[in-house]
RODO-2510 file (C-alpha; in nm, 4 decimals, decimal comma):
residues 271
     n   res          X          Y          Z
     1     x    16,2868    -0,2348    26,4909
     2     x    15,9694    -0,0928    26,4186
     3     x    15,6599    -0,1826    26,6358
     4     x    15,5312    -0,4274    26,3826
     5     x    15,8932    -0,6084    26,3848
     6     x    15,8180    -0,5912    26,7223
     7     x    15,5149    -0,7387    26,7710
     8     x    15,5650    -1,0035    26,5804
     9     x    15,9028    -1,1277    26,6994
    10     x    15,6741    -1,1258    26,9726
    11     x    15,4346    -1,3148    26,8825
    12     x    15,6967    -1,5879    26,7166
    13     x    15,8581    -1,6424    26,9977
    14     x    15,5294    -1,6818    27,1667
    15     x    15,4151    -1,9804    26,9906
    16     x    15,7210    -2,1340    27,0515
    17     x    15,7441    -2,0888    27,3923
    18     x    15,3738    -2,2853    27,3786
    19     x    15,5195    -2,5182    27,1663
    20     x    15,7960    -2,6160    27,4043
    21     x    15,8097    -2,9698    27,5048
    22     x    15,9108    -2,9784    27,8197
    23     x    15,7508    -2,5857    27,9769
    24     x    15,4695    -2,5275    27,7096
    25     x    15,0881    -2,5955    27,7149
    26     x    15,0085    -2,9846    27,6278
    27     x    14,6620    -2,8527    27,4196
    28     x    14,9138    -2,6836    27,1939
    29     x    15,2015    -2,9077    27,2090
    30     x    14,9679    -3,1922    27,0738
    31     x    14,8078    -2,9460    26,8355
    32     x    14,9048    -3,1375    26,4110
    33     x    14,8351    -2,9359    26,1108
    34     x    14,4745    -3,1241    26,0815
    35     x    14,3834    -3,0741    26,4421
    36     x    14,4290    -2,7391    26,3950
    37     x    14,2697    -2,6918    26,0112
    38     x    13,8996    -2,6451    26,0690
    39     x    14,0211    -2,2951    26,3601
    40     x    14,2055    -2,1933    26,0609
    41     x    13,9247    -2,1754    25,8014
    42     x    13,6357    -2,0730    26,1216
    43     x    13,8956    -1,7335    26,2024
    44     x    13,8846    -1,6825    25,8177
    45     x    13,5070    -1,6981    25,8067
    46     x    13,4927    -1,4970    26,1674
    47     x    13,7336    -1,2208    25,9565
    48     x    13,4555    -1,1862    25,6824
    49     x    13,1815    -1,1507    25,9292
    50     x    13,4109    -0,9174    26,1577
    51     x    13,3405    -0,6919    25,7637
    52     x    13,0073    -0,7717    25,7110
    53     x    12,9120    -0,6815    26,0449
    54     x    13,1449    -0,3404    25,9921
    55     x    13,3026    -0,3519    26,3329
    56     x    13,6919    -0,2590    26,3369
    57     x    13,7542    -0,3095    26,6907
    58     x    13,6076    -0,6773    26,5998
    59     x    13,8075    -0,6867    26,2649
    60     x    14,0533    -0,6343    26,4409
    61     x    14,0912    -0,9147    26,6978
    62     x    13,9433    -1,1442    26,4263
    63     x    14,2115    -1,0820    26,2003
    64     x    14,4981    -1,1017    26,4864
    65     x    14,3070    -1,5037    26,5643
    66     x    14,4131    -1,5919    26,2094
    67     x    14,7373    -1,4757    26,2343
    68     x    14,7473    -1,7401    26,5169
    69     x    14,6709    -1,9320    26,3282
    70     x    14,9451    -1,8998    25,9888
    71     x    15,2466    -1,8548    26,2701
    72     x    15,0876    -2,1966    26,4461
    73     x    15,1309    -2,4058    26,0976
    74     x    15,4510    -2,2013    26,0507
    75     x    15,6007    -2,3245    26,3764
    76     x    15,4605    -2,6679    26,3067
    77     x    15,6797    -2,6455    26,0174
    78     x    15,9254    -2,5612    26,1412
    79     x    15,9177    -2,8433    26,4191
    80     x    15,9565    -3,0871    26,0803
    81     x    16,2194    -2,8482    25,9281
    82     x    15,9676    -2,7704    25,6088
    83     x    16,0431    -2,4290    25,6512
    84     x    15,8909    -2,1833    25,9070
    85     x    15,7503    -1,8046    25,9277
    86     x    16,0147    -1,5798    25,7570
    87     x    15,9773    -1,8494    25,4463
    88     x    15,6303    -1,7894    25,4502
    89     x    15,5892    -1,4074    25,4530
    90     x    15,9470    -1,4190    25,1601
    91     x    15,7006    -1,6856    24,9700
    92     x    15,3963    -1,4584    24,9427
    93     x    15,5915    -1,1466    24,8934
    94     x    15,8304    -1,2911    24,5706
    95     x    15,4446    -1,4454    24,4178
    96     x    15,2682    -1,1189    24,5186
    97     x    15,5911    -0,9441    24,3231
    98     x    15,5546    -1,1578    24,0088
    99     x    15,2369    -1,1850    23,9516
   100     x    15,2156    -0,7252    23,9526
   101     x    15,4449    -0,7583    23,6617
   102     x    15,2171    -0,4585    23,5597
   103     x    15,3309    -0,2693    23,9027
   104     x    15,6983    -0,3778    23,8909
   105     x    15,8100    -0,4026    23,5483
   106     x    15,5944    -0,1997    23,3378
   107     x    15,3990    -0,4097    23,1732
   108     x    15,0153    -0,2966    23,0479
   109     x    14,7532    -0,3175    23,3149
   110     x    14,5655    -0,4198    23,0170
   111     x    14,7331    -0,7336    23,0043
   112     x    14,6396    -0,7777    23,3404
   113     x    14,4437    -1,0799    23,3485
   114     x    14,6363    -1,2836    23,0485
   115     x    14,9555    -1,2377    23,2819
   116     x    14,7530    -1,3510    23,5909
   117     x    14,6439    -1,6486    23,4446
   118     x    14,9748    -1,7473    23,2471
   119     x    15,1562    -1,7414    23,5726
   120     x    14,9431    -1,9240    23,7078
   121     x    14,9362    -2,1917    23,4314
   122     x    15,3465    -2,1213    23,4571
   123     x    15,3070    -2,2072    23,8447
   124     x    15,1166    -2,5221    23,8233
   125     x    15,3883    -2,6288    23,5620
   126     x    15,6912    -2,5552    23,7785
   127     x    15,4949    -2,7560    24,0889
   128     x    15,4618    -3,0207    23,8972
   129     x    15,8479    -3,0122    23,7445
   130     x    15,9691    -2,9668    24,1102
   131     x    15,7527    -3,3351    24,2219
   132     x    15,5414    -3,1071    24,4200
   133     x    15,2036    -3,1607    24,2593
   134     x    15,1593    -3,3462    23,8955
   135     x    14,8825    -3,1849    23,7886
   136     x    14,8191    -2,9399    23,5930
   137     x    14,4814    -2,9172    23,4681
   138     x    14,3538    -2,5354    23,4487
   139     x    14,1112    -2,6795    23,8296
   140     x    14,4368    -2,7545    24,0033
   141     x    14,4527    -2,6050    24,3624
   142     x    14,0970    -2,4984    24,4235
   143     x    14,0734    -2,6280    24,8117
   144     x    13,8461    -2,8942    24,8503
   145     x    13,8164    -2,7419    25,2041
   146     x    13,5847    -2,4456    25,0526
   147     x    13,2241    -2,4455    25,0825
   148     x    13,0666    -2,6027    24,8092
   149     x    12,8393    -2,3073    24,6693
   150     x    13,2211    -2,0984    24,7176
   151     x    13,3766    -2,4379    24,4927
   152     x    13,1415    -2,4242    24,2479
   153     x    13,2081    -2,0286    24,1538
   154     x    13,6623    -2,0746    24,1075
   155     x    13,5325    -2,4505    23,9527
   156     x    13,2960    -2,2369    23,6805
   157     x    13,5483    -1,9654    23,6618
   158     x    13,8786    -2,1680    23,6156
   159     x    13,7068    -2,3425    23,3253
   160     x    13,5213    -2,0664    23,1634
   161     x    13,9387    -1,8700    23,2345
   162     x    14,0060    -2,1752    22,9450
   163     x    13,6712    -2,1367    22,7098
   164     x    13,5334    -2,4193    22,8564
   165     x    13,1833    -2,1278    22,9573
   166     x    12,8019    -2,0778    22,7937
   167     x    12,7773    -1,7472    22,6363
   168     x    12,5456    -1,5762    22,7396
   169     x    12,3555    -1,5859    23,0668
   170     x    12,0125    -1,6932    22,9324
   171     x    12,2198    -2,0002    22,7944
   172     x    12,2915    -2,0645    23,1858
   173     x    11,8940    -1,9596    23,2562
   174     x    11,7863    -2,2331    23,0233
   175     x    12,0645    -2,5251    23,1845
   176     x    11,9187    -2,4529    23,4957
   177     x    11,5806    -2,5025    23,3612
   178     x    11,6685    -2,7689    23,2325
   179     x    11,7879    -2,9500    23,5518
   180     x    11,5004    -2,8194    23,7764
   181     x    11,2643    -3,0633    23,5213
   182     x    11,5294    -3,3138    23,5832
   183     x    11,4892    -3,2514    23,9988
   184     x    11,0733    -3,3444    23,8763
   185     x    11,1339    -3,5930    23,6478
   186     x    11,3400    -3,7938    23,9498
   187     x    11,0303    -3,7215    24,2089
   188     x    10,7192    -3,8374    23,9790
   189     x    10,9024    -4,1164    23,8906
   190     x    10,9450    -4,2239    24,3265
   191     x    10,6308    -3,9840    24,4158
   192     x    10,8133    -3,8623    24,6840
   193     x    11,2027    -3,8305    24,7888
   194     x    11,3363    -4,1170    24,9362
   195     x    11,0989    -4,3394    24,7606
   196     x    11,2325    -4,6497    24,5333
   197     x    11,5676    -4,6293    24,6533
   198     x    11,5968    -4,2415    24,4915
   199     x    11,7408    -4,0217    24,7510
   200     x    12,0495    -4,0732    24,5752
   201     x    11,9209    -3,9811    24,2194
   202     x    11,7291    -3,7057    24,3794
   203     x    12,0517    -3,5620    24,5566
   204     x    12,2762    -3,5638    24,2329
   205     x    11,9842    -3,4086    24,0306
   206     x    12,0007    -3,1263    24,2916
   207     x    12,3770    -3,0939    24,3281
   208     x    12,3601    -3,0200    23,9770
   209     x    12,0951    -2,7583    24,0056
   210     x    12,2442    -2,5720    24,2320
   211     x    12,5826    -2,6172    24,0356
   212     x    12,3767    -2,4389    23,7365
   213     x    12,2403    -2,1868    23,9711
   214     x    12,6238    -2,0954    24,1023
   215     x    12,7641    -2,0620    23,7227
   216     x    12,3875    -1,8476    23,6484
   217     x    12,5144    -1,6259    23,8703
   218     x    12,8181    -1,5299    23,7892
   219     x    12,7873    -1,5010    23,4210
   220     x    12,4939    -1,2484    23,5999
   221     x    12,8242    -1,0720    23,7790
   222     x    12,6516    -1,1482    24,1065
   223     x    12,8538    -1,3877    24,3412
   224     x    12,6881    -1,6365    24,4606
   225     x    12,8480    -1,7256    24,7984
   226     x    12,7615    -1,3211    24,8694
   227     x    12,4082    -1,3564    24,6797
   228     x    12,3221    -1,6121    24,9786
   229     x    12,5296    -1,5568    25,2271
   230     x    12,3136    -1,2173    25,2419
   231     x    11,9622    -1,3761    25,1683
   232     x    12,0503    -1,5571    25,4995
   233     x    12,1029    -1,2421    25,6626
   234     x    11,7752    -1,1529    25,5333
   235     x    11,5781    -1,4279    25,5742
   236     x    11,7667    -1,4457    25,9910
   237     x    11,6129    -1,0599    26,0322
   238     x    11,2735    -1,1127    25,9205
   239     x    11,2824    -1,4558    26,1486
   240     x    11,4073    -1,2929    26,4527
   241     x    11,1275    -1,0382    26,3979
   242     x    10,8607    -1,2278    26,3619
   243     x    10,9524    -1,4127    26,6977
   244     x    10,9725    -1,0418    26,8616
   245     x    10,5848    -0,9922    26,6872
   246     x    10,4886    -1,2795    26,8318
   247     x    10,5843    -1,2668    27,1996
   248     x    10,4808    -0,8903    27,1890
   249     x    10,1371    -1,1004    27,1429
   250     x    10,2154    -1,3816    27,3819
   251     x    10,1916    -1,6760    27,0632
   252     x    10,4144    -1,9758    27,0848
   253     x    10,5861    -2,0222    26,7798
   254     x    10,5180    -2,3754    26,8149
   255     x    10,0955    -2,3609    26,8124
   256     x    10,1188    -2,0488    26,4924
   257     x     9,9179    -2,1971    26,2422
   258     x    10,0793    -2,2020    25,8443
   259     x     9,7932    -1,9028    25,8596
   260     x     9,9468    -1,7200    26,0943
   261     x    10,2989    -1,7753    26,0048
   262     x    10,2191    -1,6072    25,6730
   263     x    10,1282    -1,3162    25,8739
   264     x    10,3682    -1,2822    26,0218
   265     x    10,6160    -1,3003    25,7587
   266     x    10,5152    -1,0160    25,5686
   267     x    10,4573    -0,7883    25,8554
   268     x    10,8092    -0,8677    25,8837
   269     x    10,9181    -0,7892    25,5396
   270     x    10,6967    -0,4570    25,5706
   271     x    10,9243    -0,3890    25,9019
***
C-alpha cells in the first residue's frame, strides 16, 4: 500500500470515528449537508487565497481542509446509503477519462472544445433520462452558490457556446454604456437613491450594468472575478499604506478631510 493510500484510509477511518453515533464528536455527529456546505465553500476560497499568496505550506494545509470537506460529505452520504468516498473518486476518474478523448482515445486536440461541449450536453441529457435532473438547458448546472460575478461570467460563457453572444467587444461596451444610462435615468427620475420607491429599480439596473461589465471583460479575454480580486488586493494595499502614512504623522483617520485623504491616496499610489 502506498503512502497516499495509507493516508487516505486513515482519514476515512478518522471521519467514521468522528461521526460514530455513540463515541463520535457531538459537533461532527449533528452536522448535515446543509450545515457543512458553507464551510466547504469557505475552504475552497482559502485554497485560492493560499495560491494568491504563493505560500506552499498554507496551500498544503488548505488543500487538506478542503479534502476533509469532501470526506465529510462522502461519509454523510454513505450513512444514508447513497454512495461513499470510493464512488466519488471513481466517478471523477471516469468523467475525466470520458472528457479527454484526445488523451485516451486518440481524438484530435483541435476538436477538444467542441468535444467537451458535446460531452457536457450528453451528460445533461443522460442525467435527465435517469430522473436526476430535468434541466437540459445550456445553463444547467451553473452553481447558484458561486459568487455573483463569477456566476455571471459562467452564464455568459455558457450562452456564448450556443451562439447567444455579441460579435465583438465594442458591442458589449455599447451595452455597458446603455445600462449605465438606464441607471442615470432612474437616479434622475427619483432625485436620489431610495426616493419614490426607486431602490428596487435602481438595484435592478445596477445588476444589469454589472452583468454587462462581466461580459465585456470576457470579450476582452479577462476573467472578471480575477480582475476584481486583483483590484481588491490593490485597494487593500493602498489603504493600508494610507493608514501607515497617517499613523506616522499622528493623524486620526476619522479626522481627515477629503483633501487630506486625496493627498494620502496619491502618496500611496506613488509608493
